[in-house]
N, C-alpha and C positions, 0 to 999 in steps of 0.2 A: 560505913561512912554515911554521914548525914547528906541527904539529897535535897531536902528543903522542908517546907512546912505547908500545911493545908488546914482547912476548917475541920473540927472534930466531927466524927460520925458515930452513931450509937454503937457500932461494932468495934470501935477502936479501944484497945486496952488503955487503962488510966496511966500506965507508966510511960506512954508515948506523949502525954500532954506536956507541952512546953509552957510552963507557967509564966515565964517572963514575957513571951510572945502573946500569951493570952491576956495578960495585964495591959500590954500596949495596944492590942487590937480591940479589946473590949468584948471578944468572943473567944471560945475555947479553940486553941490551935494545937495541932499535933505534929511531931517530927516525923518525917518520912526518911527511910534509910535505903541505901543501896545494899544489895545482898552480895556478899563475897562469894558464896557458894552458888552452884548451878541452881537456878530456880525452875528449870524445865520440869514440867509435871506430866506424868502419864496417867490418865484415867483408864483403868483396866475394867471394862464392863463385861462381866460374866453372866450370861443369861442361861447357862446350863442348869436344868432343873435339879433340885436336890432330892427328888423322889420320882417314882414312876408316874405320879400324878402332878403334872406341872401346876404351880400356883401362880397363875397369870397376874394376879394383883401385885404380887411381890416382884415379878419380872418388870411390870410396867412402872412400879415405884422405883426400881433400880434405874430404868431409863430416865425417868423424871429427875432423879437425884444426880445422875451423870450430867444431864443437860444443865441443871442449876450450877453444879460445880464448874463446868466448862465456861459458863457465862461469867461466873464470879472471878475465875482466874483471868479471863480476858479483860474484865473491867479493871483488874489490878495490874494489867499489862504483864502477866506472868505467862510465858510461852507454854502452851499445853498441847496435848493431843489425846484423842479418844481412841482406844484400841479395843476391839471385840474379837470374837472368834469367827466372824463371817456369818452373822445371823440374818442377813438379808435373804428374802425368799427368791429374789430374781437376779442377784449378782453377788460378787464377792466383795469383801471390805476393800475400800480404796486405800491407796498408799497414803499414809499421813506423815506430816512433818510438823515440828513444833511451830506454833504460830499463835497469834492473838489478834483481836480486832474484829470489826463488823463482818468482813468477808469470811473469816475463820468461823465465827459464831453461826453465820447463815449456813455455811457448808456443813458444820457439825449438827445443827438442829435439823436440817433437811435429811441428813443421814440417819439420825436417831429416830426421826418420824417414820422412816421407811423400815426400821427393824421390825421383824416379825417374831415375837417371843414364842409363837407356836411352831416356828420352823425348827427342824432338827438342829441341835447345837453340837458342834465338834467339842472334843475334850479341851478344856481351857489350859490344861497343863502344857500343851505344845506351844501356846502363845507365850506363856511365862518362860519356857525354855529358850525360845527364840530371843527374848529380851535379855536373858543371861548372856547369850553369845554376842550381843551387840551393845553392851553397857558402855564400854570405853568410847566407842565412836559416837555415842549419844550424850556424852558428858555426865554420866552417872546421874540420871534424873531421879526425881522424887516420885514414888509410886503410890497410887490410891486404887486399891482393888475394891470394886463394888460387886459383892457376890452373896447371894442367899445360900448357895451351895457351900458346905463346909466339909467336903469329903477329905479324907486323910491324904489322898494323892494330891489334891489341890493345895492343902496346907503345906505339904512337904515342898512342892514346887515353888510356892510363894515364899516360904521360909528361905530357900536358897537365894531368891531375888532380894528379899528384905534385908538379909545379912549384908549384902553388898551395898544396899541403899538404906542406911539407917534412918529411922523416923517414918518409914513407910506405914501406911494405914490400911486396914481392912474394914470397910463399912458393910455391915450385914443387915439389909432390910428384912425384918422378921416380924411375925405376929407375936402377941403377948405370951402365948403358950410355948413358943419356940425358945430353945436355949442357944446361947452363943458360946461355943466351946472350940478353942483353937489350940489344943495342947501340942500339936506338931508345928506350930508357927509362932514361937515366942518373940521373934524379932519384929513382928508387925504389931502395931497398936490397934487393938480391936475396938470398933465403935458399933454399938447396937443402934439401928435405925428402926424405931417402932412403927409398925403399919397396922392401922385398924382394919378389921375385916369389913368388906362392903356389904 
């Protein structure tokens, strides 16, 4: 359903431009729509290393990417939550609930700033399995997994979740020489996030 109109922004698709309103206003205007489906979004941040030699640059880029996505979702008033496997060196992950707005962003950024990529990371499959068990009570949210690790076990666990939540994404921050291969997770849309070595 049409919610209203606003000025065009560079990130808007052209098919949202309302040409009649643009002609009347003298500047480009776009339609804004209400979403019928649940827009709740879970950003799953996996800092589990993909080898015995942690690649801290990739883990830090994963945190930056998660922060940017959380901020963008909040700007668009899309309820979100960041979930990790408890990578804080001094405490466990807080209980999160879907939210947006300045207080949510402040809490999320403070949390992400305290994450220690060098801290031992629990297996992320258990986080994904927990979400499978509570999908219905959370309104079948949209999932975005941010993970350099592409282990078969992780792929299978995310595949189970992505099949329940169509359109789920897997964003993999990788170096140019790394490959993105998710043969055990065809239900997730893979996105390669290229990272230059420092």
